[in-house]
ChimeraX commands (.cxc) that place a marker at each C-alpha (Angstrom):
marker #1 position 106.47,86.10,94.96 radius 0.5
marker #1 position 105.59,89.33,97.35 radius 0.5
marker #1 position 102.65,90.99,98.00 radius 0.5
marker #1 position 102.23,94.71,99.12 radius 0.5
marker #1 position 99.62,97.38,100.06 radius 0.5
marker #1 position 102.02,100.14,99.54 radius 0.5
marker #1 position 101.09,101.48,102.95 radius 0.5
marker #1 position 104.65,101.12,104.03 radius 0.5
marker #1 position 107.50,102.97,102.91 radius 0.5
marker #1 position 110.02,100.63,104.91 radius 0.5
marker #1 position 108.20,97.32,103.71 radius 0.5
marker #1 position 108.50,99.09,100.23 radius 0.5
marker #1 position 112.11,99.62,100.28 radius 0.5
marker #1 position 112.49,95.96,102.75 radius 0.5
marker #1 position 110.80,94.53,99.15 radius 0.5
marker #1 position 113.25,96.41,96.58 radius 0.5
marker #1 position 116.48,95.24,98.58 radius 0.5
marker #1 position 114.65,91.33,98.59 radius 0.5
marker #1 position 114.07,91.34,94.91 radius 0.5
marker #1 position 117.63,92.68,94.48 radius 0.5
marker #1 position 119.27,90.39,96.77 radius 0.5
marker #1 position 117.40,87.45,95.18 radius 0.5
marker #1 position 117.99,88.57,91.24 radius 0.5
marker #1 position 122.23,88.75,92.64 radius 0.5
marker #1 position 121.27,84.70,93.49 radius 0.5
marker #1 position 119.36,84.10,90.39 radius 0.5
marker #1 position 115.85,84.00,91.13 radius 0.5
marker #1 position 113.53,86.90,89.78 radius 0.5
marker #1 position 110.90,86.95,92.55 radius 0.5
marker #1 position 108.02,89.48,91.49 radius 0.5
marker #1 position 106.34,92.43,93.24 radius 0.5
marker #1 position 102.67,92.53,93.41 radius 0.5
marker #1 position 101.71,96.16,95.08 radius 0.5
marker #1 position 98.30,96.29,95.77 radius 0.5
marker #1 position 97.14,100.08,95.02 radius 0.5
marker #1 position 93.57,99.89,96.47 radius 0.5
marker #1 position 91.19,98.28,98.18 radius 0.5
marker #1 position 89.23,96.93,95.55 radius 0.5
marker #1 position 92.35,95.42,93.72 radius 0.5
marker #1 position 93.23,93.93,97.03 radius 0.5
marker #1 position 89.90,92.73,97.15 radius 0.5
marker #1 position 90.36,90.30,94.27 radius 0.5
marker #1 position 94.12,89.55,94.50 radius 0.5
marker #1 position 95.45,89.57,97.72 radius 0.5
marker #1 position 96.27,86.53,98.91 radius 0.5
marker #1 position 95.70,87.59,102.54 radius 0.5
marker #1 position 93.64,90.48,102.17 radius 0.5
marker #1 position 94.98,91.91,105.70 radius 0.5
marker #1 position 98.07,91.97,105.11 radius 0.5
marker #1 position 100.34,95.04,104.41 radius 0.5
marker #1 position 103.36,92.50,103.40 radius 0.5
marker #1 position 103.08,88.91,102.53 radius 0.5
marker #1 position 105.36,86.36,101.11 radius 0.5
marker #1 position 103.78,83.71,98.13 radius 0.5
marker #1 position 104.69,80.94,96.72 radius 0.5
marker #1 position 102.28,78.78,94.34 radius 0.5
marker #1 position 99.23,80.69,95.36 radius 0.5
marker #1 position 99.40,80.05,99.49 radius 0.5
marker #1 position 100.97,82.53,101.83 radius 0.5
marker #1 position 104.28,81.69,103.49 radius 0.5
marker #1 position 104.43,84.40,106.21 radius 0.5
marker #1 position 104.51,88.00,106.17 radius 0.5
marker #1 position 107.02,91.01,107.29 radius 0.5
marker #1 position 107.85,88.72,110.73 radius 0.5
marker #1 position 110.03,86.65,108.73 radius 0.5
marker #1 position 113.53,87.42,108.45 radius 0.5
marker #1 position 115.17,87.80,105.16 radius 0.5
marker #1 position 116.75,85.08,104.72 radius 0.5
marker #1 position 114.02,82.93,105.52 radius 0.5
marker #1 position 111.90,84.63,102.35 radius 0.5
marker #1 position 115.10,84.27,99.97 radius 0.5
marker #1 position 115.46,80.32,101.15 radius 0.5
marker #1 position 111.40,79.96,100.75 radius 0.5
marker #1 position 111.52,81.56,97.25 radius 0.5
marker #1 position 114.10,79.30,95.92 radius 0.5
marker #1 position 117.11,81.53,96.22 radius 0.5
marker #1 position 120.51,79.55,97.81 radius 0.5
marker #1 position 123.22,81.05,99.21 radius 0.5
marker link #1:1,2 radius 0.2
marker link #1:2,3 radius 0.2
marker link #1:3,4 radius 0.2
marker link #1:4,5 radius 0.2
marker link #1:5,6 radius 0.2
marker link #1:6,7 radius 0.2
marker link #1:7,8 radius 0.2
marker link #1:8,9 radius 0.2
marker link #1:9,10 radius 0.2
marker link #1:10,11 radius 0.2
marker link #1:11,12 radius 0.2
marker link #1:12,13 radius 0.2
marker link #1:13,14 radius 0.2
marker link #1:14,15 radius 0.2
marker link #1:15,16 radius 0.2
marker link #1:16,17 radius 0.2
marker link #1:17,18 radius 0.2
marker link #1:18,19 radius 0.2
marker link #1:19,20 radius 0.2
marker link #1:20,21 radius 0.2
marker link #1:21,22 radius 0.2
marker link #1:22,23 radius 0.2
marker link #1:23,24 radius 0.2
marker link #1:24,25 radius 0.2
marker link #1:25,26 radius 0.2
marker link #1:26,27 radius 0.2
marker link #1:27,28 radius 0.2
marker link #1:28,29 radius 0.2
marker link #1:29,30 radius 0.2
marker link #1:30,31 radius 0.2
marker link #1:31,32 radius 0.2
marker link #1:32,33 radius 0.2
marker link #1:33,34 radius 0.2
marker link #1:34,35 radius 0.2
marker link #1:35,36 radius 0.2
marker link #1:36,37 radius 0.2
marker link #1:37,38 radius 0.2
marker link #1:38,39 radius 0.2
marker link #1:39,40 radius 0.2
marker link #1:40,41 radius 0.2
marker link #1:41,42 radius 0.2
marker link #1:42,43 radius 0.2
marker link #1:43,44 radius 0.2
marker link #1:44,45 radius 0.2
marker link #1:45,46 radius 0.2
marker link #1:46,47 radius 0.2
marker link #1:47,48 radius 0.2
marker link #1:48,49 radius 0.2
marker link #1:49,50 radius 0.2
marker link #1:50,51 radius 0.2
marker link #1:51,52 radius 0.2
marker link #1:52,53 radius 0.2
marker link #1:53,54 radius 0.2
marker link #1:54,55 radius 0.2
marker link #1:55,56 radius 0.2
marker link #1:56,57 radius 0.2
marker link #1:57,58 radius 0.2
marker link #1:58,59 radius 0.2
marker link #1:59,60 radius 0.2
marker link #1:60,61 radius 0.2
marker link #1:61,62 radius 0.2
marker link #1:62,63 radius 0.2
marker link #1:63,64 radius 0.2
marker link #1:64,65 radius 0.2
marker link #1:65,66 radius 0.2
marker link #1:66,67 radius 0.2
marker link #1:67,68 radius 0.2
marker link #1:68,69 radius 0.2
marker link #1:69,70 radius 0.2
marker link #1:70,71 radius 0.2
marker link #1:71,72 radius 0.2
marker link #1:72,73 radius 0.2
marker link #1:73,74 radius 0.2
marker link #1:74,75 radius 0.2
marker link #1:75,76 radius 0.2
marker link #1:76,77 radius 0.2
marker link #1:77,78 radius 0.2
view
């Protein structure tokens, strides 16, 4: 899953691109957009992050991860 805060149009586009690329590889990547501070407080795996890559409830990283590493971490095969 990728969690975003919706604060960055660039990160939202990147998320859309990763979801499409994952789908092309047979992987379903869920996008959880946290729309307000209350939701972020209760649902964010990493509350201060605008972009988090999450698997099995653990944050694997954020926007610093290259796309290929995100796809690999979420189970996509080349």
